[in-house]
C-alpha positions as a printed Julia matrix, in Angstrom:
372×3 Matrix{Float64}:
 -12.07    5.44   13.38
 -10.17    6.99   10.47
  -8.93   10.33    9.21
  -7.65   10.94    5.67
  -5.95   13.97    4.1
  -5.04   14.3     0.4
  -3.58   17.08   -1.73
  -3.22   17.14   -5.52
  -1.05   19.6    -7.44
  -1.09   19.92  -11.23
   2.2    20.93  -12.92
   2.7    22.3   -16.43
   5.97   20.41  -17.0
   5.28   17.18  -18.94
   1.64   17.41  -17.93
   2.67   16.25  -14.46
   0.71   15.79  -11.27
   1.75   15.24   -7.66
  -0.57   13.62   -5.15
   0.35   13.43   -1.47
  -1.65   12.1     1.41
  -1.69   10.73    4.92
  -4.07    8.72    7.04
  -4.56    7.48   10.57
  -6.79    4.54   11.37
  -7.64    3.09   14.78
  -9.7    -0.1    14.93
 -10.61   -1.6    18.31
 -11.75   -5.21   18.11
 -12.81   -7.98   20.44
 -13.0   -11.72   19.88
 -13.91  -14.83   21.8
 -14.3   -18.52   21.0
 -15.54  -21.36   23.2
 -14.83  -25.06   23.37
 -17.63  -27.31   22.13
 -18.18  -31.05   21.94
 -19.08  -32.56   18.54
 -21.5   -35.49   18.34
 -21.02  -38.01   15.53
 -23.48  -40.6    14.23
 -21.42  -43.79   14.06
 -23.77  -45.4    11.53
 -23.7   -42.62    8.94
 -20.31  -41.2     9.89
 -21.8   -37.69    9.91
 -21.46  -35.0    12.56
 -25.02  -34.35   13.68
 -24.87  -31.87   16.57
 -22.73  -30.13   19.13
 -22.92  -29.31   22.83
 -21.48  -26.4    24.78
 -20.02  -26.99   28.26
 -22.32  -26.21   31.17
 -19.74  -23.72   32.44
 -18.18  -21.26   29.97
 -14.89  -22.63   28.71
 -13.06  -20.17   26.47
 -10.66  -21.14   23.73
  -9.89  -17.45   23.07
 -11.06  -14.21   24.66
  -9.18  -11.04   23.8
  -9.32   -7.38   22.77
  -7.05   -5.59   20.33
  -6.39   -2.0    19.37
  -4.99   -1.69   15.84
  -3.31    1.61   14.95
  -2.23    2.22   11.35
  -0.35    5.37   10.3
   0.29    5.83    6.58
   1.62    8.48    4.22
   2.31    8.48    0.51
   3.45   10.61   -2.4
   2.62    9.87   -6.02
   4.14   11.55   -9.09
   2.62   11.12  -12.56
   3.76   12.55  -15.88
   2.7    12.18  -19.51
   5.57   13.11  -21.87
   3.65   11.93  -24.97
   0.08   11.26  -25.97
  -1.11    7.95  -24.53
   2.07    7.47  -22.44
   2.11    7.88  -18.66
   4.79    7.25  -16.03
   4.12    6.79  -12.32
   6.54    6.96   -9.38
   5.25    6.47   -5.84
   6.47    5.98   -2.28
   4.4     4.81    0.68
   5.13    4.5     4.39
   3.09    2.27    6.7
   3.37    1.79   10.44
   1.25   -0.66   12.44
   0.81   -1.16   16.16
  -1.15   -4.1    17.58
  -2.08   -3.77   21.25
  -3.26   -7.23   22.32
  -5.01   -7.72   25.68
  -5.77  -11.28   26.69
  -8.81  -11.6    28.96
  -8.0   -15.19   29.94
  -6.12  -15.81   33.19
  -2.39  -16.53   32.99
  -3.09  -20.07   34.25
  -5.1   -20.83   31.1
  -3.65  -23.59   28.93
  -4.51  -21.72   25.73
  -4.17  -18.27   24.17
  -1.25  -15.91   23.95
  -0.06  -13.56   26.69
  -0.89   -9.84   26.39
   1.64   -7.99   24.24
   2.23   -5.13   21.81
   3.66   -5.59   18.3
   5.09   -2.93   15.95
   5.7    -3.1    12.19
   6.76   -0.44    9.68
   8.18   -0.14    6.16
   8.65    2.18    3.17
   7.57    0.66   -0.18
   8.13    2.06   -3.71
   6.28    1.67   -7.0
   7.37    2.37  -10.59
   5.14    1.98  -13.61
   4.17    3.04  -17.1
   1.13    2.65  -19.33
   0.72    3.26  -23.04
  -2.51    3.44  -25.02
  -2.71    3.63  -28.81
  -6.18    3.48  -30.26
  -7.53    0.01  -29.35
  -4.26   -1.39  -28.0
  -2.65   -0.86  -24.6
   0.46   -1.91  -22.7
   1.7    -1.53  -19.15
   4.68   -2.47  -16.98
   5.34   -1.92  -13.31
   7.53   -2.8   -10.37
   6.24   -2.59   -6.84
   6.86   -3.81   -3.34
   4.13   -5.22   -1.15
   4.28   -5.21    2.63
   1.89   -7.29    4.72
   2.22   -7.5     8.52
   0.88  -10.63   10.25
  -2.86  -10.63   10.74
  -4.48  -10.81   14.17
  -5.61  -14.41   13.86
  -2.13  -15.41   12.67
  -0.41  -13.82   15.66
  -2.84  -14.38   18.5
  -4.0   -17.93   18.01
  -5.35  -20.38   20.56
  -1.93  -21.45   21.74
   0.03  -20.88   24.91
   2.96  -19.41   22.98
   2.28  -17.16   19.99
   4.13  -17.96   16.77
   7.02  -15.64   16.03
   6.04  -14.14   12.7
   7.84  -11.55   10.6
   6.06   -9.26    8.11
   5.7   -10.55    4.58
   7.46   -8.61    1.83
   6.78   -9.15   -1.87
   8.66   -7.83   -4.9
   6.34   -7.73   -7.9
   7.38   -7.44  -11.57
   4.54   -7.28  -14.07
   3.93   -6.56  -17.75
   0.64   -6.8   -19.54
  -1.62   -5.43  -22.18
  -5.03   -5.39  -23.81
  -6.51   -5.04  -27.28
  -9.89   -4.74  -28.96
 -10.66   -6.05  -32.45
 -13.49   -6.21  -35.01
 -15.31   -3.12  -33.76
 -15.22   -4.26  -30.15
 -16.51   -7.78  -30.75
 -13.28   -9.32  -29.44
 -11.42   -8.06  -26.39
  -8.31   -9.69  -24.95
  -6.13   -8.88  -21.96
  -3.05  -10.55  -20.52
  -0.59  -10.12  -17.68
   2.75  -11.81  -17.04
   4.05  -11.53  -13.49
   6.8   -12.61  -11.17
   6.34  -12.25   -7.43
   9.31  -12.88   -5.13
   8.33  -13.22   -1.49
  10.32  -13.16    1.72
   8.95  -14.33    5.07
   5.7   -15.38    3.39
   3.31  -16.69    6.04
   2.19  -20.22    5.24
   0.15  -22.88    7.01
   2.27  -25.82    8.13
   0.38  -29.0     8.95
   1.34  -30.69   12.2
   1.39  -34.44   12.98
  -1.95  -34.1    14.83
  -3.54  -32.63   11.64
  -3.67  -29.11   13.12
  -2.1   -26.15   11.32
   0.31  -23.47   12.56
   1.42  -20.25   10.88
   5.1   -20.02   10.02
   7.34  -17.82    7.87
   8.81  -19.38    4.75
  12.34  -18.2     3.99
  11.69  -17.08    0.41
   9.24  -17.99   -2.35
   8.78  -17.36   -6.07
   5.47  -17.05   -7.89
   5.57  -16.79  -11.67
   2.68  -16.96  -14.09
   0.51  -15.52  -16.81
  -3.13  -14.46  -16.56
  -5.24  -13.96  -19.66
  -8.79  -13.45  -20.76
 -10.85  -13.09  -23.9
 -14.42  -11.98  -24.48
 -16.26  -12.42  -27.76
 -19.65  -11.17  -28.94
 -20.31  -12.89  -32.29
 -23.78  -11.32  -32.32
 -25.5    -8.87  -30.01
 -27.47  -11.68  -28.32
 -24.49  -13.88  -27.38
 -21.63  -13.19  -24.98
 -18.7   -15.63  -24.6
 -15.98  -15.24  -21.98
 -12.87  -17.24  -21.08
 -10.16  -16.51  -18.51
  -7.26  -18.59  -17.31
  -4.11  -18.62  -15.22
  -0.96  -20.66  -15.68
   1.35  -20.29  -12.71
   4.02  -21.99  -10.65
   4.58  -21.33   -6.94
   7.92  -22.5    -5.57
   9.85  -22.48   -2.31
  13.29  -20.98   -2.96
  14.64  -21.27    0.57
  12.52  -22.97    3.2
  13.55  -25.41    5.94
  10.96  -26.58    8.48
  11.99  -28.75   11.43
  15.08  -29.96    9.61
  13.26  -30.79    6.35
  14.44  -28.81    3.31
  11.61  -27.79    0.97
  13.78  -25.58   -1.24
  12.94  -26.07   -4.91
   9.61  -27.77   -4.12
   6.27  -26.45   -5.32
   3.9   -25.05   -2.72
   1.04  -27.33   -1.77
  -2.51  -26.4    -2.74
  -1.32  -24.29   -5.7
  -2.57  -25.58   -9.07
  -0.57  -24.72  -12.17
  -3.71  -24.09  -14.21
  -7.11  -22.65  -13.37
  -9.76  -21.35  -15.74
 -13.29  -20.08  -15.98
 -15.57  -19.84  -19.02
 -19.11  -18.6   -19.57
 -21.64  -18.36  -22.38
 -24.65  -16.06  -21.95
 -27.59  -15.78  -24.34
 -29.94  -12.78  -24.19
 -32.43  -13.19  -27.06
 -33.48   -9.88  -28.54
 -36.99  -11.23  -29.21
 -37.55  -11.83  -25.44
 -36.46   -8.6   -23.81
 -35.19   -9.1   -20.25
 -34.56  -12.85  -20.56
 -31.12  -14.38  -20.09
 -29.73  -17.89  -19.85
 -26.14  -18.96  -19.4
 -23.75  -21.71  -18.43
 -20.44  -21.45  -16.6
 -17.5   -23.85  -16.4
 -15.02  -23.7   -13.51
 -11.8   -25.68  -13.8
  -9.08  -26.25  -11.22
  -6.04  -28.21  -12.32
  -4.11  -30.73  -10.31
  -1.74  -29.67   -7.55
   0.5   -31.12   -4.89
  -1.19  -31.96   -1.61
   2.03  -31.74    0.41
   5.11  -29.55    0.35
   7.35  -32.55   -0.29
   5.5   -32.99   -3.62
   4.77  -36.68   -3.07
   1.0   -36.64   -3.52
  -1.3   -34.85   -5.97
  -4.97  -33.96   -6.18
  -6.34  -34.18   -9.71
  -8.49  -31.07   -9.55
 -12.11  -30.71  -10.65
 -14.54  -29.29  -13.21
 -17.79  -27.73  -12.01
 -20.67  -26.65  -14.26
 -23.24  -24.01  -13.29
 -26.45  -23.0   -15.08
 -28.25  -19.68  -14.62
 -31.43  -18.23  -16.07
 -33.44  -15.13  -15.33
 -36.17  -12.83  -16.58
 -36.74   -9.18  -15.76
 -39.96   -7.36  -16.54
 -40.05   -3.75  -15.46
 -39.31   -3.73  -11.71
 -39.72   -7.48  -11.2
 -36.97  -10.05  -11.72
 -37.08  -13.81  -11.25
 -34.15  -16.17  -11.6
 -33.19  -19.83  -11.27
 -29.62  -21.01  -10.62
 -28.3   -24.57  -10.67
 -24.83  -24.59   -9.11
 -22.69  -27.72   -9.45
 -25.39  -28.96  -11.81
 -23.8   -32.4   -12.26
 -23.64  -32.89   -8.47
 -19.88  -33.49   -8.64
 -18.26  -34.86   -5.49
 -15.07  -32.83   -5.16
 -12.76  -31.01   -2.77
 -12.03  -27.29   -2.96
  -8.8   -27.85   -1.01
  -6.98  -31.11   -0.34
  -3.86  -31.79    1.7
  -1.8   -34.68    2.92
   0.58  -34.45    5.83
   3.47  -36.26    4.15
   6.68  -36.72    6.12
  10.18  -37.7     5.13
   9.53  -41.15    6.63
   6.58  -41.68    4.27
   3.67  -41.47    6.74
   0.74  -39.28    5.77
  -2.79  -38.22    6.74
  -5.4   -36.95    4.28
  -7.61  -33.88    4.77
 -10.3   -32.58    2.39
 -12.51  -29.48    2.32
 -15.51  -30.7     0.37
 -17.2   -28.54   -2.25
 -20.92  -27.84   -2.13
 -23.23  -30.45   -3.68
 -25.8   -29.55   -6.34
 -27.69  -26.45   -5.28
 -30.79  -25.1    -7.01
 -32.05  -21.67   -6.01
 -35.08  -19.68   -7.12
 -35.15  -15.95   -6.53
 -37.59  -13.09   -6.86
 -36.73   -9.39   -6.64
 -38.65   -6.14   -6.89
 -36.96   -2.78   -7.44
 -38.61    0.28   -5.95
 -38.32    3.73   -7.48
 -37.35    4.87  -10.93
 -34.51    3.13  -12.73
């Protein structure tokens, strides 16, 4: 249930505009999860089925009422053609009312409680456009309270989590060349985080949510599109980034200065699409997805080498009918979308992999009703 109110006022001075608003949002939710038993085929090593207990056995069973109050004011001015400045303030307040339906004698799930979070966050920015070239810069603060599943997990004692606060500095730009055939955009950012909520792997291979003291994320994102002819479209985008713990000590182990696990320094995506003008409605394309290597543990002892996945897509549309064929992971690469290793200071470790999907071929048919 939500209610929003907004007012906009145009000013003659510097072609200015003020926008103010407020909102109230109430979201009741309920959630439950049950214990199950997993059956494994010892010959193949695969999990083949599961069984539920004869009597209901709940892992979690709770209700929550989430109340969010917000207000903001935004000032914009344009002192020169193509130049715009923005100044904004926002206030957010959250209340989580958690009601646990499990008895107090239960060995799992958090006790009923109420949590409050609030903060004022600013934003400063400018943009400049000149013909086919643009530039922008901004500073902003981000405020993220803990999510429900992070606070109210299936544990007897809930983790003590503080809200995450991020300080973002960003500059970027874009440009178009050769009558729009080439378009590039780029963004350089630095994100300083405090109390960032991270998953910390435990000795039993389970994960718990904890606050990191402070983190730094720095990187550049860029993209280019090129249309050499009207029938061909080429796109490439990439990110080079480094994610580092600045101040983080967990159970006596100092991770300060280490890179965050599961965070590759380089990722990219490229695509080529061909739409022949002599076969109207036909398209065929190939896509390349690349994930670079990254550390599997926060001590930076082990690395995963990353992967390259290739996808093929083709389709044909005639009037209201469209048919398509997609071949995802066309080379049937055996890879992991996320890999971790529970490395400890003593040198012991346990591997964990989240496997990517194998080759998948889909055929689709669609019909669009009505006029286009």
